N, C-alpha and C positions, 0 to 999 in steps of 0.2 A: 436430575430432578426437574420436573416440568411444573411451571406455575401458570396460573391464569391471569390475564390482564384484560382490561376493558379499553377499547379504542373507539373513538368517535370519528366517523368519516361521513362524507356526503353520500347520498343514495347513488349518485353517479359512480363514485369510486367503488362503492360496495358492489354494484352491478358488474363493473369491470373486473374486480377482484374475484367474484364468484365465477365469472366466465373464464378467467385465466386459470383458476383452480380446477374447474371442470376439464378444460383442455389439457391440463397437466395430469389429470387423473389423480388428484390429491385433494385433501381437505383444505378448507379455508385457512385453518390454523397452520397446517404444514406448509402451505404456500407462503403465508406471511412469514413464518420462521425462516424459510429458505431465502425469501426476498431480503429480509433484514440481515441474515448472515452474508449474503452476496454483497449487499450495500456496505456492510462494515469491512469486509475484506477489500473491497474496491477503495474505500477511504484509507485503509491501512497501506495499500499499494501506492496510492497517490502521495501519502505522507512520506513513505520510504523514498519515492522518486524525488520529492522535494528536498529531502535531506541529502540525497546523492548529488543533486544539482548544486546545492549549497556547498557541499564538500568539494566538488569539482571547481567551483568558483574560488574557494579558498586556496586550493592547490595552485590554480592559475596565478592568483595574486602572489603566493609565495615564490613561484617560479619567476615571475616578473621581478620580484624584489631581490632574490638571491641567485637567480640564474639556474641553469640546468646542472643537476648534481648526478654524477656518474658513480653509482655505488660500487660497481665492479672495479673501476679504476682506483677508488679509494681503498678497497680491500687489498688490491695488488700493491699499492703504495705502502700500506701498513705492513704487509708481509715482507717487502724488501727492507724496510726499516728495522724489523725485529727479527 
């Protein structure tokens, strides 16, 4: 579903927008829609990277607190005991 919106921009931005849309062989509306979609995807990527960095920091803190854990060694130990 496509909806219409009104956006206020300076004449300078409008001129740049129209020039970019012409160079892309697309309409002003299509160019703006693509630009917004690109911006939102980039923000989502940045947010994902931020969450990954935070997770890595938490893992590092846990490693410092509890030391290195060898999952394979633990499984082998459990198998020998059972």
